C-alpha positions in Angstrom: -74.0 42.5 -38.0 -76.6 40.3 -36.2 -80.1 41.3 -37.1 -82.7 38.6 -36.7 -86.0 37.7 -35.1 -85.3 35.8 -31.9 -88.9 35.2 -30.6 -92.2 35.2 -32.6 -95.9 34.5 -31.9 -95.4 30.8 -32.8 -92.9 30.5 -29.9 -95.6 31.3 -27.3 -97.2 28.3 -25.6 -100.7 29.6 -24.7 -101.4 26.5 -22.7 -99.1 28.1 -20.1 -100.6 31.6 -20.4 -102.0 33.4 -17.4 -105.4 33.3 -19.2 -105.3 29.5 -20.0 -108.5 27.8 -18.8 -109.8 31.1 -17.3 -112.0 32.4 -20.1 -114.6 30.7 -22.1 -113.2 31.5 -25.6 -110.4 30.5 -27.9 -107.4 32.8 -28.1 -104.3 33.2 -30.2 -101.0 35.1 -30.0 -101.6 38.4 -32.0 -98.1 39.5 -31.2 -95.0 38.7 -29.1 -93.1 42.0 -29.3 -91.7 45.2 -27.8 -89.4 43.5 -25.4 -87.7 45.2 -22.5 -84.1 44.1 -22.2 -81.5 43.7 -19.5 -78.5 41.6 -18.5 -79.0 39.2 -15.7 -76.4 38.5 -13.0 -75.5 35.3 -14.9 -74.5 37.3 -18.0 -77.5 36.1 -20.0 -79.9 38.6 -21.4 -83.5 38.8 -20.4 -86.3 40.0 -22.6 -89.6 41.0 -21.0 -91.8 40.2 -24.0 -95.2 41.8 -24.5 -97.6 39.0 -25.4 -100.9 40.2 -26.9 -103.3 37.4 -26.5 -106.4 38.0 -28.7 -109.8 36.4 -29.1 -110.0 34.2 -32.2 -113.6 35.3 -32.7 -114.1 38.7 -31.0 -117.3 39.3 -33.0 -120.2 36.9 -32.4 -123.9 37.2 -31.7 -124.0 40.8 -32.9 -121.4 41.9 -30.3 -117.7 42.6 -30.2 -116.0 41.3 -27.0 -113.2 42.7 -24.8 -111.2 40.7 -22.3 -111.1 42.2 -18.8 -109.3 41.2 -15.6 -111.4 41.5 -12.4 -110.7 40.2 -8.9 -108.0 37.7 -10.1 -110.1 36.3 -13.0 -111.0 37.2 -16.5 -114.4 38.1 -18.1 -115.6 38.9 -21.6 -117.5 42.2 -22.0 -119.9 42.3 -25.0 -120.4 45.6 -26.9 -123.2 45.9 -29.5 -121.8 46.3 -33.0 -124.0 49.3 -33.6 -122.0 51.2 -30.9 -118.5 50.6 -32.3 -116.1 50.8 -35.2 -114.2 47.5 -35.7 -112.0 48.4 -38.7 -108.8 48.0 -36.7 -108.1 44.3 -35.7 -106.3 45.3 -32.5 -109.1 47.4 -31.0 -112.5 48.9 -31.5 -113.7 52.5 -31.1 -116.9 53.7 -29.5 -118.9 55.7 -32.0 -121.3 57.4 -29.7 -118.8 59.3 -27.4 -117.9 62.9 -27.7 -114.2 62.0 -27.5 -112.1 58.9 -28.5 -113.0 55.8 -26.4 -111.4 52.5 -27.2 -111.8 48.8 -26.4 -109.3 46.0 -26.9 -109.9 42.6 -28.4 -106.6 41.3 -26.8 -105.1 41.1 -23.3 -101.4 42.0 -23.0 -99.2 40.3 -20.4 -95.4 40.1 -20.0 -93.3 36.9 -20.6 -89.7 36.7 -19.4 -87.6 35.1 -22.1 -83.9 34.4 -21.3 -81.4 34.7 -24.1 -77.7 33.8 -24.4 -75.3 36.8 -23.7 -75.3 37.9 -27.4 -79.1 37.5 -28.0 -78.6 34.9 -30.6 -80.8 32.1 -29.2 -83.5 31.5 -26.5 -82.2 29.7 -23.4 -85.4 29.6 -21.3 -88.9 30.8 -21.2 -90.1 31.6 -17.7 -93.9 31.1 -17.8 -93.9 30.7 -14.0 -92.7 34.3 -13.7 -95.1 35.9 -16.3 -96.5 39.3 -15.3 -100.3 39.6 -15.8 -102.8 42.2 -14.5 -102.8 42.5 -10.7 -104.8 45.6 -10.0 -107.9 47.4 -11.4 -105.7 50.0 -13.2 -104.3 47.1 -15.3 -107.6 45.4 -16.1 -107.1 45.7 -19.9 -103.5 44.6 -19.8 -99.8 45.4 -19.1 -97.7 46.6 -22.1 -94.3 47.5 -23.3 -91.8 46.9 -20.5 -88.6 49.0 -20.3 -85.9 47.8 -17.9 -83.1 49.8 -16.3 -80.5 48.7 -13.7 -79.5 51.3 -11.2 -77.3 50.7 -8.2 -77.8 46.9 -8.6 -81.6 47.1 -8.6 -83.7 46.4 -11.6 -86.4 49.0 -12.4 -89.1 48.1 -15.0 -91.7 50.6 -16.3 -94.8 49.4 -18.0 -97.9 50.9 -19.5 -101.0 49.7 -17.6 -104.4 50.0 -19.4 -107.9 50.4 -17.9 -110.9 52.7 -18.0 -109.5 54.3 -14.8 -106.4 55.5 -16.6 -103.8 54.8 -19.2 -100.8 55.1 -16.9 -97.1 54.1 -16.3 -96.4 51.6 -13.5 -93.2 50.5 -11.9 -92.0 47.0 -10.9 -88.7 46.4 -9.1 -86.5 43.4 -8.7 -83.3 42.3 -7.1 -82.4 39.6 -9.7 -84.3 40.6 -12.9 -86.6 37.6 -12.6 -88.8 38.0 -9.5 -90.7 41.3 -9.7 -92.6 43.4 -7.2 -95.4 45.8 -8.4 -94.7 49.3 -6.8 -97.8 50.9 -8.4 -98.5 53.9 -10.6 -95.7 56.4 -11.0 -97.1 58.6 -13.9 -100.7 59.2 -14.5 -103.0 59.2 -17.6 -101.4 58.8 -21.0 -97.8 59.6 -20.0 -96.2 56.8 -22.0 -92.8 55.5 -22.9 -91.2 56.2 -19.5 -87.5 55.3 -19.6 -85.4 55.5 -16.4 -81.7 56.4 -17.0 -79.3 53.6 -16.2 -77.6 55.6 -13.5 -78.2 58.6 -11.2 -77.1 62.2 -11.8 -76.1 64.0 -8.6 -77.8 61.3 -6.5 -81.2 61.6 -8.3 -83.0 59.3 -10.7 -83.8 60.7 -14.2 -86.3 59.5 -16.7 -87.6 60.3 -20.1 -91.4 60.6 -20.4 -93.8 61.2 -23.2 -97.2 62.8 -22.2 -99.9 62.7 -24.8 -102.7 65.1 -25.6 -104.9 66.5 -28.3 -103.6 70.1 -28.3 -100.1 71.5 -28.8 -99.1 75.2 -29.2 -97.2 76.3 -32.3 -93.5 77.3 -32.2 -92.9 80.8 -33.8 -92.6 80.9 -37.6 -89.1 79.8 -38.7 -88.4 77.8 -35.5 -86.2 74.7 -35.9 -88.8 72.8 -33.9 -92.2 71.3 -34.8 -95.1 71.2 -32.3 -96.3 67.8 -31.3 -95.5 64.8 -29.0 -92.0 65.1 -27.6 -89.7 63.4 -25.2 -89.7 65.2 -21.8 -87.6 64.7 -18.7 -88.3 64.2 -15.0 -86.3 63.6 -11.9 -87.0 61.7 -8.7 -85.4 61.1 -5.3 -86.7 57.5 -5.1 -87.9 56.4 -8.6 -91.5 56.6 -7.3 -92.2 60.3 -7.0 -91.4 62.3 -10.2 -91.1 66.0 -10.9 -91.1 67.2 -14.5 -87.8 68.9 -15.6 -88.4 72.5 -16.6 -86.0 72.4 -19.6 -87.5 70.5 -22.6 -86.1 67.3 -23.8 -86.0 65.9 -27.4 -88.5 67.6 -29.7 -89.6 67.0 -33.2 -87.4 68.9 -35.6 -88.9 71.1 -38.3 -86.3 69.8 -40.9 -87.9 66.4 -41.2 -91.4 64.9 -41.1 -90.0 61.4 -40.2 -90.1 62.4 -36.5 -93.4 64.3 -36.6 -94.4 62.1 -33.7 -91.8 60.7 -31.3 -91.3 58.8 -28.1 -88.8 57.0 -26.0 -87.3 53.7 -27.0 -84.5 52.2 -25.0 -83.5 53.5 -21.5 -80.6 55.9 -21.7 -77.2 54.4 -20.9 -74.0 56.3 -20.0 -71.1 56.3 -22.5 -67.8 58.2 -22.5 -69.5 60.8 -24.7 -72.7 61.2 -22.6 -76.1 59.5 -22.3 -77.0 57.5 -25.3 -80.7 57.3 -26.0 -82.5 55.4 -28.7 -86.0 56.7 -29.5 -88.7 56.2 -32.2 -89.8 58.7 -34.8 -93.0 58.3 -36.7 -93.5 59.5 -40.3 -97.2 60.1 -41.1 -98.3 57.4 -43.5 -101.5 55.2 -43.7 -103.2 54.1 -40.5 -100.2 53.9 -38.1 -97.3 55.6 -39.8 -93.8 54.5 -40.4 -91.8 53.8 -37.2 -88.0 54.1 -37.2 -85.3 54.2 -34.5 -83.1 57.2 -34.1 -80.3 58.1 -31.6 -79.2 61.1 -29.6 -76.3 61.7 -27.2 -77.2 63.8 -24.1 -74.9 65.7 -21.7 -73.9 63.5 -18.8 -74.6 66.2 -16.2 -77.6 67.9 -17.9 -79.6 65.6 -20.1 -81.7 68.4 -21.5 -78.6 69.4 -23.6 -78.1 67.5 -26.8 -74.5 66.8 -27.7 -75.1 64.9 -31.0 -77.9 63.4 -33.0 -78.7 62.3 -36.5 -81.8 62.8 -38.7 -80.9 59.5 -40.5 -82.5 56.4 -38.9 -80.4 53.9 -37.0 -82.8 51.0 -37.4 -85.6 50.8 -40.0 -88.4 48.3 -40.5 -87.1 45.1 -42.2 -89.8 43.3 -44.2 -87.4 40.5 -45.1 -87.3 39.5 -41.4 -91.1 39.0 -41.3 -91.5 37.3 -44.7 -92.2 33.9 -43.2 -94.8 35.5 -40.9 -96.7 37.5 -43.5 -99.8 35.5 -42.9 -99.8 36.8 -39.3 -99.1 40.4 -40.0 -101.6 43.2 -39.4 -99.4 46.3 -39.6 -96.3 47.1 -41.6 -93.4 49.6 -41.5 -93.0 49.5 -37.8 -89.8 48.9 -35.7 -90.2 49.9 -32.1 -87.0 49.7 -30.1 -87.4 49.0 -26.4 -84.1 47.8 -24.9 -80.3 48.0 -25.1 -77.4 46.1 -23.4 -73.7 46.5 -23.7 -72.1 43.8 -25.9 -68.4 44.9 -25.8 -67.6 46.5 -29.2 -71.3 46.7 -30.0 -74.7 47.2 -28.4 -77.4 44.5 -28.3 -80.6 46.3 -29.2 -84.1 44.8 -28.8 -87.0 45.9 -30.8 -90.6 44.9 -31.7 -90.9 44.3 -35.4 -94.2 45.0 -37.0 -96.0 44.7 -33.6 -95.5 41.0 -34.1 -92.1 39.6 -33.1 -88.9 40.4 -31.1 -85.9 41.6 -33.2 -82.3 41.6 -32.0 -79.8 43.9 -33.7 -76.1 44.3 -33.0 -75.2 48.0 -33.5 -71.4 48.8 -33.5 -70.4 51.5 -31.0 -68.7 53.2 -33.9 -72.1 54.2 -35.2 -72.3 56.9 -32.6 -68.8 58.3 -33.0 
């Protein structure tokens, strides 16, 4: 079974970055990870790779700096060190707020990377089609693409970050390479939106994952655990979404490995129903242990689970990142973000350790 890293931070040419020559600071590639995946009309695969471009020296002159897009350019905002907590290399946290307020020391943008049909090697890197912030609601970056193809049209959801909101945005394309920004489709902190690869009764369906600070308990003895869950929504046009009243996939009380969960790869239709790959997070350390799980949903009513498994489908693989240990800043994370049909197997794309792009061939028999 193929299971390898196909694209890493060292494969990114920052001289061709959207930020190149546009900020007065040195940067490096913190991560090239969490790739959306789709098959192009040519038969090749396309990964939409999240490139986290970070400041080499975010702290200087008694301040920590954040990169911000504004009016087509980029600026560095300084924050006094006495106002922030800088323990996490990816971000800093304001210490004087009555609630959690974050800043980023990197800017995320999306890089189209074309692979051969099996995902074994890189065929082309399309820097001329990179997707960078284009609106005020994206001023801190564009993250974690998920790509679905419905009725011949490519639909890509992304997470856009700004002080205005932490929202889900939609880009559309006719060919998978040239994209048009359609704008915000889900509002603040509704992440991991995955559009089903196909309609049900003429309507678009999607998995969503709203966040919050409060959940209400299930009754004692319930098979479910309160916490972040994967919800469902429908739409007539992929722009205007209504939450589905029946719940979707919820954390199960039988395991702490999915105490927190969210969508992974967009659901695809199989003979047995909609196959969805999603991530579960077991509490551990700063970020937890991220693994990939699977569920089959009813083809006519995706709120109904046909089959699932508490055992993980894909786990973090430290051996894959051994050569990149000097670049690692988190461990025990695999974050699946794309799937494509490969005949007798699925080609699954994941982010490994928030660092690199991992391709795994999963036999279809794994879901029998």
